[in-house]
TITI-542983 format. One record per residue: residue in one letter; chain; x, y, z of N, C-alpha, C in turn. Coordinates in nm, 3 decimals. Layout:
// TITI-542983
("A", "A", (X, Y, Z), (X, Y, Z), (X, Y, Z))
...
END
This chain:
// TITI-542983
("M", "A", (-0.663, -3.277, -1.500), (-0.545, -3.197, -1.516), (-0.424, -3.285, -1.492))
("K", "A", (-0.327, -3.274, -1.579), (-0.203, -3.350, -1.564), (-0.093, -3.255, -1.520))
("F", "A", (-0.016, -3.299, -1.423), (0.095, -3.220, -1.372), (0.227, -3.272, -1.425))
("T", "A", (0.311, -3.180, -1.471), (0.451, -3.214, -1.492), (0.517, -3.202, -1.355))
("Q", "A", (0.638, -3.249, -1.341), (0.707, -3.238, -1.213), (0.721, -3.091, -1.172))
("A", "A", (0.756, -3.005, -1.266), (0.774, -2.863, -1.235), (0.642, -2.798, -1.193))
("R", "A", (0.533, -2.830, -1.262), (0.402, -2.774, -1.224), (0.357, -2.827, -1.089))
("Y", "A", (0.383, -2.954, -1.064), (0.347, -3.012, -0.934), (0.422, -2.941, -0.822))
("E", "A", (0.551, -2.922, -0.837), (0.631, -2.854, -0.735), (0.584, -2.710, -0.715))
("S", "A", (0.548, -2.642, -0.824), (0.497, -2.506, -0.814), (0.362, -2.504, -0.742))
("F", "A", (0.277, -2.600, -0.771), (0.147, -2.610, -0.706), (0.162, -2.634, -0.556))
("I", "A", (0.250, -2.725, -0.519), (0.274, -2.755, -0.377), (0.332, -2.632, -0.307))
("A", "A", (0.422, -2.560, -0.373), (0.479, -2.439, -0.313), (0.370, -2.334, -0.290))
("L", "A", (0.279, -2.319, -0.387), (0.167, -2.225, -0.370), (0.077, -2.268, -0.255))
("Q", "A", (0.046, -2.397, -0.250), (-0.037, -2.449, -0.142), (0.028, -2.423, -0.006))
("D", "A", (0.158, -2.442, 0.001), (0.230, -2.418, 0.126), (0.226, -2.270, 0.164))
("K", "A", (0.241, -2.180, 0.065), (0.232, -2.036, 0.094), (0.093, -2.000, 0.147))
("L", "A", (-0.011, -2.060, 0.089), (-0.147, -2.036, 0.139), (-0.161, -2.083, 0.283))
("H", "A", (-0.106, -2.202, 0.312), (-0.111, -2.254, 0.449), (-0.039, -2.161, 0.545))
("Q", "A", (0.077, -2.114, 0.507), (0.159, -2.033, 0.598), (0.104, -1.892, 0.617))
("N", "A", (0.044, -1.835, 0.513), (0.001, -1.696, 0.521), (-0.148, -1.681, 0.548))
("L", "A", (-0.231, -1.708, 0.450), (-0.375, -1.689, 0.467), (-0.434, -1.781, 0.572))
("A", "A", (-0.384, -1.902, 0.581), (-0.437, -1.998, 0.678), (-0.366, -1.987, 0.813))
("R", "A", (-0.279, -1.890, 0.828), (-0.207, -1.865, 0.953), (-0.141, -1.991, 1.007))
("Q", "A", (-0.054, -2.047, 0.925), (0.021, -2.168, 0.959), (-0.073, -2.284, 0.994))
("R", "A", (-0.177, -2.297, 0.915), (-0.276, -2.405, 0.926), (-0.359, -2.400, 1.054))
("T", "A", (-0.362, -2.286, 1.123), (-0.446, -2.277, 1.241), (-0.590, -2.247, 1.204))
("L", "A", (-0.613, -2.189, 1.085), (-0.749, -2.159, 1.042), (-0.805, -2.262, 0.945))
("V", "A", (-0.718, -2.317, 0.860), (-0.764, -2.409, 0.756), (-0.645, -2.488, 0.704))
("A", "A", (-0.672, -2.604, 0.650), (-0.570, -2.683, 0.580), (-0.630, -2.727, 0.448))
("I", "A", (-0.550, -2.720, 0.345), (-0.595, -2.755, 0.211), (-0.546, -2.894, 0.178))
("G", "A", (-0.636, -2.979, 0.133), (-0.599, -3.113, 0.090), (-0.605, -3.123, -0.061))
("T", "A", (-0.512, -3.192, -0.119), (-0.508, -3.214, -0.263), (-0.518, -3.364, -0.287))
("H", "A", (-0.610, -3.403, -0.373), (-0.634, -3.545, -0.394), (-0.641, -3.577, -0.543))
("D", "A", (-0.604, -3.696, -0.578), (-0.615, -3.746, -0.715), (-0.757, -3.800, -0.733))
("L", "A", (-0.842, -3.725, -0.802), (-0.981, -3.765, -0.817), (-0.998, -3.895, -0.895))
("D", "A", (-0.895, -3.936, -0.970), (-0.903, -4.065, -1.039), (-0.902, -4.182, -0.942))
("T", "A", (-0.856, -4.158, -0.818), (-0.848, -4.267, -0.720), (-0.962, -4.261, -0.618))
("L", "A", (-1.051, -4.163, -0.631), (-1.162, -4.145, -0.536), (-1.294, -4.164, -0.606))
("Q", "A", (-1.394, -4.199, -0.529), (-1.527, -4.218, -0.586), (-1.629, -4.144, -0.497))
("G", "A", (-1.711, -4.061, -0.558), (-1.812, -3.985, -0.485), (-1.934, -4.071, -0.458))
("P", "A", (-2.036, -4.013, -0.402), (-2.050, -3.871, -0.371), (-1.974, -3.834, -0.245))
("F", "A", (-1.939, -3.707, -0.233), (-1.867, -3.657, -0.118), (-1.959, -3.568, -0.036))
("T", "A", (-1.955, -3.584, 0.094), (-2.035, -3.501, 0.183), (-1.947, -3.450, 0.296))
("Y", "A", (-1.987, -3.339, 0.353), (-1.919, -3.282, 0.469), (-2.019, -3.274, 0.582))
("E", "A", (-1.982, -3.327, 0.697), (-2.072, -3.328, 0.812), (-1.998, -3.278, 0.935))
("A", "A", (-2.069, -3.208, 1.021), (-2.014, -3.168, 1.151), (-2.053, -3.276, 1.251))
("L", "A", (-1.953, -3.342, 1.307), (-1.976, -3.450, 1.402), (-1.906, -3.420, 1.534))
("P", "A", (-1.955, -3.478, 1.643), (-1.880, -3.469, 1.768), (-1.744, -3.537, 1.750))
("P", "A", (-1.639, -3.489, 1.817), (-1.505, -3.545, 1.799), (-1.499, -3.697, 1.815))
("E", "A", (-1.579, -3.752, 1.907), (-1.575, -3.897, 1.932), (-1.632, -3.977, 1.816))
("E", "A", (-1.709, -3.914, 1.728), (-1.771, -3.984, 1.616), (-1.694, -3.970, 1.485))
("I", "A", (-1.587, -3.893, 1.487), (-1.505, -3.874, 1.367), (-1.413, -3.995, 1.353))
("S", "A", (-1.398, -4.044, 1.231), (-1.308, -4.155, 1.203), (-1.214, -4.111, 1.092))
("F", "A", (-1.084, -4.113, 1.119), (-0.988, -4.054, 1.026), (-0.854, -4.126, 1.037))
("V", "A", (-0.790, -4.149, 0.924), (-0.655, -4.203, 0.921), (-0.563, -4.091, 0.872))
("P", "A", (-0.475, -4.039, 0.960), (-0.385, -3.930, 0.918), (-0.288, -3.975, 0.809))
("L", "A", (-0.241, -3.877, 0.734), (-0.145, -3.902, 0.627), (-0.023, -3.976, 0.680))
("N", "A", (0.020, -4.077, 0.608), (0.136, -4.160, 0.641), (0.118, -4.241, 0.770))
("Q", "A", (-0.005, -4.264, 0.811), (-0.034, -4.344, 0.930), (-0.123, -4.461, 0.889))
("T", "A", (-0.134, -4.561, 0.974), (-0.221, -4.676, 0.944), (-0.335, -4.689, 1.043))
("K", "A", (-0.324, -4.623, 1.159), (-0.425, -4.635, 1.264), (-0.539, -4.536, 1.241))
("T", "A", (-0.663, -4.586, 1.249), (-0.780, -4.499, 1.244), (-0.797, -4.433, 1.380))
("M", "A", (-0.824, -4.302, 1.379), (-0.838, -4.226, 1.504), (-0.970, -4.150, 1.504))
("N", "A", (-1.023, -4.125, 1.625), (-1.137, -4.035, 1.634), (-1.082, -3.893, 1.650))
("G", "A", (-1.170, -3.794, 1.660), (-1.127, -3.655, 1.667), (-1.041, -3.624, 1.788))
("V", "A", (-1.074, -3.682, 1.903), (-0.997, -3.657, 2.025), (-0.856, -3.715, 2.009))
("E", "A", (-0.847, -3.839, 1.960), (-0.716, -3.903, 1.940), (-0.634, -3.827, 1.836))
("L", "A", (-0.701, -3.780, 1.732), (-0.633, -3.707, 1.626), (-0.569, -3.579, 1.679))
("M", "A", (-0.641, -3.504, 1.762), (-0.586, -3.381, 1.817), (-0.469, -3.410, 1.910))
("K", "A", (-0.477, -3.516, 1.988), (-0.364, -3.554, 2.075), (-0.245, -3.597, 1.992))
("F", "A", (-0.271, -3.672, 1.885), (-0.165, -3.719, 1.796), (-0.089, -3.601, 1.736))
("Y", "A", (-0.163, -3.502, 1.684), (-0.097, -3.388, 1.621), (-0.038, -3.292, 1.722))
("E", "A", (-0.091, -3.287, 1.841), (-0.033, -3.203, 1.946), (0.107, -3.250, 1.978))
("V", "A", (0.126, -3.379, 1.993), (0.258, -3.437, 2.020), (0.338, -3.445, 1.892))
("G", "A", (0.276, -3.491, 1.783), (0.345, -3.512, 1.657), (0.399, -3.384, 1.597))
("S", "A", (0.328, -3.272, 1.615), (0.374, -3.149, 1.553), (0.505, -3.102, 1.614))
("A", "A", (0.522, -3.118, 1.744), (0.648, -3.079, 1.808), (0.761, -3.170, 1.761))
("D", "A", (0.734, -3.300, 1.751), (0.835, -3.393, 1.701), (0.872, -3.360, 1.557))
("Y", "A", (0.770, -3.328, 1.476), (0.793, -3.294, 1.336), (0.878, -3.169, 1.326))
("L", "A", (0.844, -3.066, 1.405), (0.918, -2.941, 1.402), (1.064, -2.964, 1.440))
("C", "A", (1.089, -3.044, 1.544), (1.227, -3.073, 1.585), (1.302, -3.144, 1.474))
("T", "A", (1.237, -3.237, 1.408), (1.300, -3.309, 1.297), (1.333, -3.214, 1.184))
("E", "A", (1.237, -3.127, 1.150), (1.259, -3.032, 1.042), (1.372, -2.935, 1.077))
("L", "A", (1.374, -2.884, 1.199), (1.478, -2.790, 1.238), (1.616, -2.854, 1.239))
("S", "A", (1.623, -2.980, 1.282), (1.752, -3.046, 1.285), (1.802, -3.080, 1.145))
("A", "A", (1.712, -3.082, 1.048), (1.751, -3.114, 0.912), (1.800, -2.990, 0.836))
("L", "A", (1.778, -2.871, 0.893), (1.822, -2.749, 0.825), (1.973, -2.737, 0.827))
("T", "A", (2.026, -2.689, 0.719), (2.170, -2.660, 0.715), (2.186, -2.511, 0.691))
("V", "A", (2.276, -2.452, 0.762), (2.300, -2.308, 0.752), (2.438, -2.287, 0.692))
("P", "A", (2.443, -2.209, 0.581), (2.575, -2.183, 0.521), (2.667, -2.110, 0.621))
("T", "A", (2.793, -2.144, 0.621), (2.886, -2.085, 0.718), (2.964, -1.968, 0.661))
("A", "A", (2.946, -1.934, 0.538), (3.009, -1.813, 0.486), (2.973, -1.802, 0.343))
END
């Protein structure tokens, strides 16, 4: 499937609405979107203990295990929220 800029923006907006509503602000689930042309299967899903998980978060370079990942997002989410809130502009009239 090829996306135009408008379709891509619409798709991301829909994904965000799903995250905010059905996924209860990503507390139940998070949806990932990937370019399958850049990935190679086979793909598997496994339940592992947090210490055995190896993951590099989006826009990061450090590989983390599950425990580190949860600590990273616990601190990072508050920082992200503060950044997002400070970037909002409110019309004055």
